[in-house]
mmCIF file of the N, C-alpha and C atoms, coordinates in Angstrom:
data_MODEL
# 
_entry.id   MODEL 
# 
loop_
_atom_site.group_PDB 
_atom_site.id 
_atom_site.type_symbol 
_atom_site.label_atom_id 
_atom_site.label_alt_id 
_atom_site.label_comp_id 
_atom_site.label_asym_id 
_atom_site.label_entity_id 
_atom_site.label_seq_id 
_atom_site.pdbx_PDB_ins_code 
_atom_site.Cartn_x 
_atom_site.Cartn_y 
_atom_site.Cartn_z 
_atom_site.occupancy 
_atom_site.B_iso_or_equiv 
_atom_site.pdbx_formal_charge 
_atom_site.auth_seq_id 
_atom_site.auth_comp_id 
_atom_site.auth_asym_id 
_atom_site.auth_atom_id 
_atom_site.pdbx_PDB_model_num 
ATOM 1   N N  . MET A 1 1  ? 84.875  58.811 -81.494 1.00 0.00 ? 1  MET A N  1 
ATOM 2   C CA . MET A 1 1  ? 84.814  59.439 -80.265 1.00 0.00 ? 1  MET A CA 1 
ATOM 3   C C  . MET A 1 1  ? 85.249  58.560 -79.089 1.00 0.00 ? 1  MET A C  1 
ATOM 4   N N  . GLU A 1 2  ? 84.788  57.446 -79.155 1.00 0.00 ? 2  GLU A N  1 
ATOM 5   C CA . GLU A 1 2  ? 85.241  56.387 -78.141 1.00 0.00 ? 2  GLU A CA 1 
ATOM 6   C C  . GLU A 1 2  ? 86.819  56.197 -77.973 1.00 0.00 ? 2  GLU A C  1 
ATOM 7   N N  . ALA A 1 3  ? 87.443  56.191 -79.140 1.00 0.00 ? 3  ALA A N  1 
ATOM 8   C CA . ALA A 1 3  ? 88.904  56.092 -79.106 1.00 0.00 ? 3  ALA A CA 1 
ATOM 9   C C  . ALA A 1 3  ? 89.458  57.265 -78.583 1.00 0.00 ? 3  ALA A C  1 
ATOM 10  N N  . ALA A 1 4  ? 88.970  58.474 -78.905 1.00 0.00 ? 4  ALA A N  1 
ATOM 11  C CA . ALA A 1 4  ? 89.530  59.691 -78.376 1.00 0.00 ? 4  ALA A CA 1 
ATOM 12  C C  . ALA A 1 4  ? 89.302  59.841 -76.858 1.00 0.00 ? 4  ALA A C  1 
ATOM 13  N N  . ASN A 1 5  ? 88.291  59.447 -76.388 1.00 0.00 ? 5  ASN A N  1 
ATOM 14  C CA . ASN A 1 5  ? 88.018  59.466 -74.924 1.00 0.00 ? 5  ASN A CA 1 
ATOM 15  C C  . ASN A 1 5  ? 88.978  58.433 -74.213 1.00 0.00 ? 5  ASN A C  1 
ATOM 16  N N  . PHE A 1 6  ? 89.193  57.271 -74.779 1.00 0.00 ? 6  PHE A N  1 
ATOM 17  C CA . PHE A 1 6  ? 90.036  56.366 -74.208 1.00 0.00 ? 6  PHE A CA 1 
ATOM 18  C C  . PHE A 1 6  ? 91.429  56.800 -74.194 1.00 0.00 ? 6  PHE A C  1 
ATOM 19  N N  . ALA A 1 7  ? 91.809  57.388 -75.480 1.00 0.00 ? 7  ALA A N  1 
ATOM 20  C CA . ALA A 1 7  ? 93.247  57.772 -75.609 1.00 0.00 ? 7  ALA A CA 1 
ATOM 21  C C  . ALA A 1 7  ? 93.580  59.024 -74.630 1.00 0.00 ? 7  ALA A C  1 
ATOM 22  N N  . ARG A 1 8  ? 92.549  59.810 -74.521 1.00 0.00 ? 8  ARG A N  1 
ATOM 23  C CA . ARG A 1 8  ? 92.670  61.056 -73.569 1.00 0.00 ? 8  ARG A CA 1 
ATOM 24  C C  . ARG A 1 8  ? 92.940  60.614 -72.203 1.00 0.00 ? 8  ARG A C  1 
ATOM 25  N N  . ARG A 1 9  ? 92.218  59.459 -71.787 1.00 0.00 ? 9  ARG A N  1 
ATOM 26  C CA . ARG A 1 9  ? 92.414  59.088 -70.407 1.00 0.00 ? 9  ARG A CA 1 
ATOM 27  C C  . ARG A 1 9  ? 93.662  58.333 -70.124 1.00 0.00 ? 9  ARG A C  1 
ATOM 28  N N  . TYR A 1 10 ? 94.123  57.539 -71.115 1.00 0.00 ? 10 TYR A N  1 
ATOM 29  C CA . TYR A 1 10 ? 95.334  56.610 -70.844 1.00 0.00 ? 10 TYR A CA 1 
ATOM 30  C C  . TYR A 1 10 ? 96.637  56.852 -71.540 1.00 0.00 ? 10 TYR A C  1 
ATOM 31  N N  . ASP A 1 11 ? 96.656  57.823 -72.488 1.00 0.00 ? 11 ASP A N  1 
ATOM 32  C CA . ASP A 1 11 ? 97.892  57.916 -73.227 1.00 0.00 ? 11 ASP A CA 1 
ATOM 33  C C  . ASP A 1 11 ? 98.296  59.534 -72.835 1.00 0.00 ? 11 ASP A C  1 
ATOM 34  N N  . GLU A 1 12 ? 99.546  59.600 -72.356 1.00 0.00 ? 12 GLU A N  1 
ATOM 35  C CA . GLU A 1 12 ? 99.994  60.882 -71.960 1.00 0.00 ? 12 GLU A CA 1 
ATOM 36  C C  . GLU A 1 12 ? 100.158 61.897 -73.063 1.00 0.00 ? 12 GLU A C  1 
ATOM 37  N N  . GLN A 1 13 ? 100.636 61.558 -74.231 1.00 0.00 ? 13 GLN A N  1 
ATOM 38  C CA . GLN A 1 13 ? 100.741 62.486 -75.410 1.00 0.00 ? 13 GLN A CA 1 
ATOM 39  C C  . GLN A 1 13 ? 99.372  62.928 -75.826 1.00 0.00 ? 13 GLN A C  1 
ATOM 40  N N  . CYS A 1 14 ? 98.347  62.143 -75.988 1.00 0.00 ? 14 CYS A N  1 
ATOM 41  C CA . CYS A 1 14 ? 97.018  62.386 -76.259 1.00 0.00 ? 14 CYS A CA 1 
ATOM 42  C C  . CYS A 1 14 ? 96.432  63.302 -75.294 1.00 0.00 ? 14 CYS A C  1 
ATOM 43  N N  . ARG A 1 15 ? 96.659  63.122 -73.974 1.00 0.00 ? 15 ARG A N  1 
ATOM 44  C CA . ARG A 1 15 ? 96.142  63.973 -72.905 1.00 0.00 ? 15 ARG A CA 1 
ATOM 45  C C  . ARG A 1 15 ? 96.681  65.265 -72.990 1.00 0.00 ? 15 ARG A C  1 
ATOM 46  N N  . ARG A 1 16 ? 98.091  65.392 -73.167 1.00 0.00 ? 16 ARG A N  1 
ATOM 47  C CA . ARG A 1 16 ? 98.581  66.745 -73.350 1.00 0.00 ? 16 ARG A CA 1 
ATOM 48  C C  . ARG A 1 16 ? 98.109  67.511 -74.484 1.00 0.00 ? 16 ARG A C  1 
ATOM 49  N N  . TRP A 1 17 ? 97.949  66.844 -75.647 1.00 0.00 ? 17 TRP A N  1 
ATOM 50  C CA . TRP A 1 17 ? 97.538  67.505 -76.756 1.00 0.00 ? 17 TRP A CA 1 
ATOM 51  C C  . TRP A 1 17 ? 96.034  68.049 -76.687 1.00 0.00 ? 17 TRP A C  1 
ATOM 52  N N  . TYR A 1 18 ? 95.234  67.051 -76.039 1.00 0.00 ? 18 TYR A N  1 
ATOM 53  C CA . TYR A 1 18 ? 93.731  67.306 -75.780 1.00 0.00 ? 18 TYR A CA 1 
ATOM 54  C C  . TYR A 1 18 ? 93.655  68.591 -74.749 1.00 0.00 ? 18 TYR A C  1 
ATOM 55  N N  . ASP A 1 19 ? 94.442  68.565 -73.833 1.00 0.00 ? 19 ASP A N  1 
ATOM 56  C CA . ASP A 1 19 ? 94.403  69.638 -72.861 1.00 0.00 ? 19 ASP A CA 1 
ATOM 57  C C  . ASP A 1 19 ? 94.717  71.078 -73.476 1.00 0.00 ? 19 ASP A C  1 
ATOM 58  N N  . ARG A 1 20 ? 95.641  71.059 -74.281 1.00 0.00 ? 20 ARG A N  1 
ATOM 59  C CA . ARG A 1 20 ? 96.100  72.287 -75.095 1.00 0.00 ? 20 ARG A CA 1 
ATOM 60  C C  . ARG A 1 20 ? 94.855  72.690 -76.046 1.00 0.00 ? 20 ARG A C  1 
ATOM 61  N N  . LYS A 1 21 ? 94.403  71.731 -76.725 1.00 0.00 ? 21 LYS A N  1 
ATOM 62  C CA . LYS A 1 21 ? 93.252  72.138 -77.596 1.00 0.00 ? 21 LYS A CA 1 
ATOM 63  C C  . LYS A 1 21 ? 92.066  72.606 -76.866 1.00 0.00 ? 21 LYS A C  1 
ATOM 64  N N  . ALA A 1 22 ? 91.743  71.943 -75.785 1.00 0.00 ? 22 ALA A N  1 
ATOM 65  C CA . ALA A 1 22 ? 90.522  72.231 -74.940 1.00 0.00 ? 22 ALA A CA 1 
ATOM 66  C C  . ALA A 1 22 ? 90.752  73.659 -74.356 1.00 0.00 ? 22 ALA A C  1 
ATOM 67  N N  . ALA A 1 23 ? 91.816  74.019 -74.020 1.00 0.00 ? 23 ALA A N  1 
ATOM 68  C CA . ALA A 1 23 ? 92.071  75.295 -73.407 1.00 0.00 ? 23 ALA A CA 1 
ATOM 69  C C  . ALA A 1 23 ? 91.888  76.399 -74.476 1.00 0.00 ? 23 ALA A C  1 
ATOM 70  N N  . LYS A 1 24 ? 92.263  76.114 -75.692 1.00 0.00 ? 24 LYS A N  1 
ATOM 71  C CA . LYS A 1 24 ? 91.974  77.082 -76.790 1.00 0.00 ? 24 LYS A CA 1 
ATOM 72  C C  . LYS A 1 24 ? 90.521  77.148 -77.343 1.00 0.00 ? 24 LYS A C  1 
ATOM 73  N N  . THR A 1 25 ? 89.822  75.999 -77.295 1.00 0.00 ? 25 THR A N  1 
ATOM 74  C CA . THR A 1 25 ? 88.574  75.944 -77.861 1.00 0.00 ? 25 THR A CA 1 
ATOM 75  C C  . THR A 1 25 ? 87.526  75.492 -76.905 1.00 0.00 ? 25 THR A C  1 
ATOM 76  N N  . SER A 1 26 ? 87.004  74.257 -76.968 1.00 0.00 ? 26 SER A N  1 
ATOM 77  C CA . SER A 1 26 ? 86.194  73.696 -75.937 1.00 0.00 ? 26 SER A CA 1 
ATOM 78  C C  . SER A 1 26 ? 86.500  72.239 -75.899 1.00 0.00 ? 26 SER A C  1 
ATOM 79  N N  . LYS A 1 27 ? 85.901  71.572 -74.897 1.00 0.00 ? 27 LYS A N  1 
ATOM 80  C CA . LYS A 1 27 ? 86.123  70.073 -74.688 1.00 0.00 ? 27 LYS A CA 1 
ATOM 81  C C  . LYS A 1 27 ? 85.621  69.317 -75.827 1.00 0.00 ? 27 LYS A C  1 
ATOM 82  N N  . VAL A 1 28 ? 84.398  69.672 -76.262 1.00 0.00 ? 28 VAL A N  1 
ATOM 83  C CA . VAL A 1 28 ? 83.761  68.945 -77.439 1.00 0.00 ? 28 VAL A CA 1 
ATOM 84  C C  . VAL A 1 28 ? 84.557  68.954 -78.673 1.00 0.00 ? 28 VAL A C  1 
ATOM 85  N N  . ILE A 1 29 ? 85.067  70.206 -79.087 1.00 0.00 ? 29 ILE A N  1 
ATOM 86  C CA . ILE A 1 29 ? 85.850  70.391 -80.283 1.00 0.00 ? 29 ILE A CA 1 
ATOM 87  C C  . ILE A 1 29 ? 87.251  69.733 -80.067 1.00 0.00 ? 29 ILE A C  1 
ATOM 88  N N  . ALA A 1 30 ? 87.805  69.715 -78.839 1.00 0.00 ? 30 ALA A N  1 
ATOM 89  C CA . ALA A 1 30 ? 89.026  69.066 -78.653 1.00 0.00 ? 30 ALA A CA 1 
ATOM 90  C C  . ALA A 1 30 ? 88.908  67.494 -78.774 1.00 0.00 ? 30 ALA A C  1 
ATOM 91  N N  . THR A 1 31 ? 87.810  66.969 -78.234 1.00 0.00 ? 31 THR A N  1 
ATOM 92  C CA . THR A 1 31 ? 87.494  65.532 -78.427 1.00 0.00 ? 31 THR A CA 1 
ATOM 93  C C  . THR A 1 31 ? 87.409  65.092 -79.844 1.00 0.00 ? 31 THR A C  1 
ATOM 94  N N  . LYS A 1 32 ? 86.595  65.921 -80.547 1.00 0.00 ? 32 LYS A N  1 
ATOM 95  C CA . LYS A 1 32 ? 86.446  65.610 -81.998 1.00 0.00 ? 32 LYS A CA 1 
ATOM 96  C C  . LYS A 1 32 ? 87.863  65.744 -82.901 1.00 0.00 ? 32 LYS A C  1 
ATOM 97  N N  . ALA A 1 33 ? 88.582  66.788 -82.519 1.00 0.00 ? 33 ALA A N  1 
ATOM 98  C CA . ALA A 1 33 ? 89.797  66.892 -83.276 1.00 0.00 ? 33 ALA A CA 1 
ATOM 99  C C  . ALA A 1 33 ? 90.784  65.665 -82.857 1.00 0.00 ? 33 ALA A C  1 
ATOM 100 N N  . LEU A 1 34 ? 90.762  65.261 -81.526 1.00 0.00 ? 34 LEU A N  1 
ATOM 101 C CA . LEU A 1 34 ? 91.640  64.180 -81.190 1.00 0.00 ? 34 LEU A CA 1 
ATOM 102 C C  . LEU A 1 34 ? 91.141  62.844 -81.981 1.00 0.00 ? 34 LEU A C  1 
ATOM 103 N N  . GLY A 1 35 ? 89.776  62.714 -82.030 1.00 0.00 ? 35 GLY A N  1 
ATOM 104 C CA . GLY A 1 35 ? 89.278  61.610 -82.748 1.00 0.00 ? 35 GLY A CA 1 
ATOM 105 C C  . GLY A 1 35 ? 89.682  61.552 -84.168 1.00 0.00 ? 35 GLY A C  1 
ATOM 106 N N  . CYS A 1 36 ? 89.658  62.718 -84.826 1.00 0.00 ? 36 CYS A N  1 
ATOM 107 C CA . CYS A 1 36 ? 89.984  62.838 -86.292 1.00 0.00 ? 36 CYS A CA 1 
ATOM 108 C C  . CYS A 1 36 ? 91.476  62.563 -86.419 1.00 0.00 ? 36 CYS A C  1 
ATOM 109 N N  . LYS A 1 37 ? 92.389  62.973 -85.576 1.00 0.00 ? 37 LYS A N  1 
ATOM 110 C CA . LYS A 1 37 ? 93.807  62.741 -85.562 1.00 0.00 ? 37 LYS A CA 1 
ATOM 111 C C  . LYS A 1 37 ? 94.039  61.205 -85.469 1.00 0.00 ? 37 LYS A C  1 
ATOM 112 N N  . LEU A 1 38 ? 93.418  60.521 -84.537 1.00 0.00 ? 38 LEU A N  1 
ATOM 113 C CA . LEU A 1 38 ? 93.487  59.115 -84.296 1.00 0.00 ? 38 LEU A CA 1 
ATOM 114 C C  . LEU A 1 38 ? 93.009  58.305 -85.471 1.00 0.00 ? 38 LEU A C  1 
ATOM 115 N N  . ALA A 1 39 ? 91.951  58.718 -86.147 1.00 0.00 ? 39 ALA A N  1 
ATOM 116 C CA . ALA A 1 39 ? 91.291  58.107 -87.332 1.00 0.00 ? 39 ALA A CA 1 
ATOM 117 C C  . ALA A 1 39 ? 92.328  58.235 -88.462 1.00 0.00 ? 39 ALA A C  1 
ATOM 118 N N  . LYS A 1 40 ? 92.897  59.342 -88.635 1.00 0.00 ? 40 LYS A N  1 
ATOM 119 C CA . LYS A 1 40 ? 93.851  59.544 -89.731 1.00 0.00 ? 40 LYS A CA 1 
ATOM 120 C C  . LYS A 1 40 ? 95.026  58.759 -89.577 1.00 0.00 ? 40 LYS A C  1 
ATOM 121 N N  . ALA A 1 41 ? 95.516  58.598 -88.338 1.00 0.00 ? 41 ALA A N  1 
ATOM 122 C CA . ALA A 1 41 ? 96.762  57.804 -87.955 1.00 0.00 ? 41 ALA A CA 1 
ATOM 123 C C  . ALA A 1 41 ? 96.469  56.290 -88.284 1.00 0.00 ? 41 ALA A C  1 
ATOM 124 N N  . ALA A 1 42 ? 95.305  55.903 -87.923 1.00 0.00 ? 42 ALA A N  1 
ATOM 125 C CA . ALA A 1 42 ? 94.892  54.530 -88.129 1.00 0.00 ? 42 ALA A CA 1 
ATOM 126 C C  . ALA A 1 42 ? 94.847  54.195 -89.515 1.00 0.00 ? 42 ALA A C  1 
ATOM 127 N N  . TRP A 1 43 ? 94.306  55.072 -90.378 1.00 0.00 ? 43 TRP A N  1 
ATOM 128 C CA . TRP A 1 43 ? 94.204  54.867 -91.866 1.00 0.00 ? 43 TRP A CA 1 
ATOM 129 C C  . TRP A 1 43 ? 95.643  54.805 -92.365 1.00 0.00 ? 43 TRP A C  1 
ATOM 130 N N  . HIS A 1 44 ? 96.523  55.606 -91.922 1.00 0.00 ? 44 HIS A N  1 
ATOM 131 C CA . HIS A 1 44 ? 97.877  55.605 -92.500 1.00 0.00 ? 44 HIS A CA 1 
ATOM 132 C C  . HIS A 1 44 ? 98.654  54.236 -92.133 1.00 0.00 ? 44 HIS A C  1 
ATOM 133 N N  . VAL A 1 45 ? 98.344  53.779 -90.944 1.00 0.00 ? 45 VAL A N  1 
ATOM 134 C CA . VAL A 1 45 ? 98.978  52.528 -90.572 1.00 0.00 ? 45 VAL A CA 1 
ATOM 135 C C  . VAL A 1 45 ? 98.382  51.229 -91.185 1.00 0.00 ? 45 VAL A C  1 
ATOM 136 N N  . MET A 1 46 ? 97.060  51.467 -91.555 1.00 0.00 ? 46 MET A N  1 
ATOM 137 C CA . MET A 1 46 ? 96.418  50.261 -92.394 1.00 0.00 ? 46 MET A CA 1 
ATOM 138 C C  . MET A 1 46 ? 96.710  50.408 -93.859 1.00 0.00 ? 46 MET A C  1 
ATOM 139 N N  . ALA A 1 47 ? 96.862  51.611 -94.313 1.00 0.00 ? 47 ALA A N  1 
ATOM 140 C CA . ALA A 1 47 ? 96.978  51.668 -95.791 1.00 0.00 ? 47 ALA A CA 1 
ATOM 141 C C  . ALA A 1 47 ? 98.416  51.455 -96.328 1.00 0.00 ? 47 ALA A C  1 
ATOM 142 N N  . GLY A 1 48 ? 99.395  51.628 -95.600 1.00 0.00 ? 48 GLY A N  1 
ATOM 143 C CA . GLY A 1 48 ? 100.877 51.443 -95.918 1.00 0.00 ? 48 GLY A CA 1 
ATOM 144 C C  . GLY A 1 48 ? 101.710 50.769 -94.879 1.00 0.00 ? 48 GLY A C  1 
ATOM 145 N N  . PRO A 1 49 ? 102.847 50.441 -95.328 1.00 0.00 ? 49 PRO A N  1 
ATOM 146 C CA . PRO A 1 49 ? 103.690 49.772 -94.301 1.00 0.00 ? 49 PRO A CA 1 
ATOM 147 C C  . PRO A 1 49 ? 104.539 50.812 -93.436 1.00 0.00 ? 49 PRO A C  1 
ATOM 148 N N  . CYS A 1 50 ? 103.655 51.280 -92.448 1.00 0.00 ? 50 CYS A N  1 
ATOM 149 C CA . CYS A 1 50 ? 104.305 52.273 -91.491 1.00 0.00 ? 50 CYS A CA 1 
ATOM 150 C C  . CYS A 1 50 ? 103.799 51.843 -90.127 1.00 0.00 ? 50 CYS A C  1 
ATOM 151 N N  . ASP A 1 51 ? 104.515 52.274 -89.218 1.00 0.00 ? 51 ASP A N  1 
ATOM 152 C CA . ASP A 1 51 ? 104.211 52.039 -87.796 1.00 0.00 ? 51 ASP A CA 1 
ATOM 153 C C  . ASP A 1 51 ? 103.610 53.268 -87.090 1.00 0.00 ? 51 ASP A C  1 
ATOM 154 N N  . TYR A 1 52 ? 102.927 53.106 -86.056 1.00 0.00 ? 52 TYR A N  1 
ATOM 155 C CA . TYR A 1 52 ? 102.355 54.288 -85.251 1.00 0.00 ? 52 TYR A CA 1 
ATOM 156 C C  . TYR A 1 52 ? 103.557 55.083 -84.587 1.00 0.00 ? 52 TYR A C  1 
ATOM 157 N N  . ASP A 1 53 ? 103.581 56.338 -84.897 1.00 0.00 ? 53 ASP A N  1 
ATOM 158 C CA . ASP A 1 53 ? 104.631 57.043 -84.335 1.00 0.00 ? 53 ASP A CA 1 
ATOM 159 C C  . ASP A 1 53 ? 103.972 58.375 -83.750 1.00 0.00 ? 53 ASP A C  1 
ATOM 160 N N  . GLU A 1 54 ? 104.075 58.426 -82.460 1.00 0.00 ? 54 GLU A N  1 
ATOM 161 C CA . GLU A 1 54 ? 103.315 59.595 -81.750 1.00 0.00 ? 54 GLU A CA 1 
ATOM 162 C C  . GLU A 1 54 ? 104.130 60.958 -82.099 1.00 0.00 ? 54 GLU A C  1 
ATOM 163 N N  . LYS A 1 55 ? 105.359 60.840 -82.385 1.00 0.00 ? 55 LYS A N  1 
ATOM 164 C CA . LYS A 1 55 ? 106.119 62.101 -82.736 1.00 0.00 ? 55 LYS A CA 1 
ATOM 165 C C  . LYS A 1 55 ? 105.527 62.637 -84.090 1.00 0.00 ? 55 LYS A C  1 
ATOM 166 N N  . ARG A 1 56 ? 105.161 61.876 -84.948 1.00 0.00 ? 56 ARG A N  1 
ATOM 167 C CA . ARG A 1 56 ? 104.525 62.249 -86.219 1.00 0.00 ? 56 ARG A CA 1 
ATOM 168 C C  . ARG A 1 56 ? 103.029 62.676 -85.987 1.00 0.00 ? 56 ARG A C  1 
ATOM 169 N N  . LEU A 1 57 ? 102.369 62.103 -85.009 1.00 0.00 ? 57 LEU A N  1 
ATOM 170 C CA . LEU A 1 57 ? 101.019 62.504 -84.765 1.00 0.00 ? 57 LEU A CA 1 
ATOM 171 C C  . LEU A 1 57 ? 100.908 63.783 -84.009 1.00 0.00 ? 57 LEU A C  1 
ATOM 172 N N  . PHE A 1 58 ? 101.846 63.988 -83.120 1.00 0.00 ? 58 PHE A N  1 
ATOM 173 C CA . PHE A 1 58 ? 101.821 65.203 -82.283 1.00 0.00 ? 58 PHE A CA 1 
ATOM 174 C C  . PHE A 1 58 ? 103.230 66.005 -82.393 1.00 0.00 ? 58 PHE A C  1 
ATOM 175 N N  . PRO A 1 59 ? 103.539 66.469 -83.651 1.00 0.00 ? 59 PRO A N  1 
ATOM 176 C CA . PRO A 1 59 ? 104.887 67.040 -83.767 1.00 0.00 ? 59 PRO A CA 1 
ATOM 177 C C  . PRO A 1 59 ? 105.050 68.329 -82.914 1.00 0.00 ? 59 PRO A C  1 
ATOM 178 N N  . GLU A 1 60 ? 103.996 68.990 -82.575 1.00 0.00 ? 60 GLU A N  1 
ATOM 179 C CA . GLU A 1 60 ? 104.265 70.251 -81.805 1.00 0.00 ? 60 GLU A CA 1 
ATOM 180 C C  . GLU A 1 60 ? 104.632 69.875 -80.326 1.00 0.00 ? 60 GLU A C  1 
ATOM 181 N N  . LEU A 1 61 ? 104.337 68.553 -79.921 1.00 0.00 ? 61 LEU A N  1 
ATOM 182 C CA . LEU A 1 61 ? 104.687 68.115 -78.487 1.00 0.00 ? 61 LEU A CA 1 
ATOM 183 C C  . LEU A 1 61 ? 106.123 67.470 -78.450 1.00 0.00 ? 61 LEU A C  1 
ATOM 184 N N  . ALA A 1 62 ? 106.691 67.194 -79.570 1.00 0.00 ? 62 ALA A N  1 
ATOM 185 C CA . ALA A 1 62 ? 107.883 66.297 -79.787 1.00 0.00 ? 62 ALA A CA 1 
ATOM 186 C C  . ALA A 1 62 ? 109.066 66.816 -78.947 1.00 0.00 ? 62 ALA A C  1 
ATOM 187 N N  . ASN A 1 63 ? 109.167 68.144 -79.006 1.00 0.00 ? 63 ASN A N  1 
ATOM 188 C CA . ASN A 1 63 ? 110.349 68.760 -78.308 1.00 0.00 ? 63 ASN A CA 1 
ATOM 189 C C  . ASN A 1 63 ? 110.066 69.237 -76.914 1.00 0.00 ? 63 ASN A C  1 
ATOM 190 N N  . GLN A 1 64 ? 108.897 69.025 -76.421 1.00 0.00 ? 64 GLN A N  1 
ATOM 191 C CA . GLN A 1 64 ? 108.558 69.442 -74.974 1.00 0.00 ? 64 GLN A CA 1 
ATOM 192 C C  . GLN A 1 64 ? 108.808 68.170 -74.185 1.00 0.00 ? 64 GLN A C  1 
ATOM 193 N N  . PRO A 1 65 ? 109.379 68.435 -72.908 1.00 0.00 ? 65 PRO A N  1 
ATOM 194 C CA . PRO A 1 65 ? 109.637 67.366 -71.948 1.00 0.00 ? 65 PRO A CA 1 
ATOM 195 C C  . PRO A 1 65 ? 108.322 66.846 -71.413 1.00 0.00 ? 65 PRO A C  1 
ATOM 196 N N  . MET A 1 66 ? 108.272 65.526 -71.149 1.00 0.00 ? 66 MET A N  1 
ATOM 197 C CA . MET A 1 66 ? 107.124 64.847 -70.478 1.00 0.00 ? 66 MET A CA 1 
ATOM 198 C C  . MET A 1 66 ? 107.035 65.217 -69.064 1.00 0.00 ? 66 MET A C  1 
ATOM 199 N N  . LYS A 1 67 ? 105.867 65.342 -68.484 1.00 0.00 ? 67 LYS A N  1 
ATOM 200 C CA . LYS A 1 67 ? 105.703 65.500 -67.050 1.00 0.00 ? 67 LYS A CA 1 
ATOM 201 C C  . LYS A 1 67 ? 105.776 64.148 -66.342 1.00 0.00 ? 67 LYS A C  1 
ATOM 202 N N  . THR A 1 68 ? 106.438 64.102 -65.340 1.00 0.00 ? 68 THR A N  1 
ATOM 203 C CA . THR A 1 68 ? 106.417 62.841 -64.512 1.00 0.00 ? 68 THR A CA 1 
ATOM 204 C C  . THR A 1 68 ? 105.694 62.975 -63.257 1.00 0.00 ? 68 THR A C  1 
ATOM 205 N N  . SER A 1 69 ? 104.804 62.181 -62.969 1.00 0.00 ? 69 SER A N  1 
ATOM 206 C CA . SER A 1 69 ? 103.849 62.328 -61.864 1.00 0.00 ? 69 SER A CA 1 
ATOM 207 C C  . SER A 1 69 ? 104.349 61.361 -60.750 1.00 0.00 ? 69 SER A C  1 
# 
């Protein structure tokens, strides 16, 4: 949960995914889902020789342009 909250605040891709999920469900469910995604990504990085790739973590956001603030 702490990683999900941190990622939601400081990572643009995580924030975009979280906002979409929270709009469909609730903030609590969106936080838990983001935490689950991050835990699975961490497991894959530690279990095998692969790097963190946000395009694989958030494939539904890969083709959308990023907002510049």
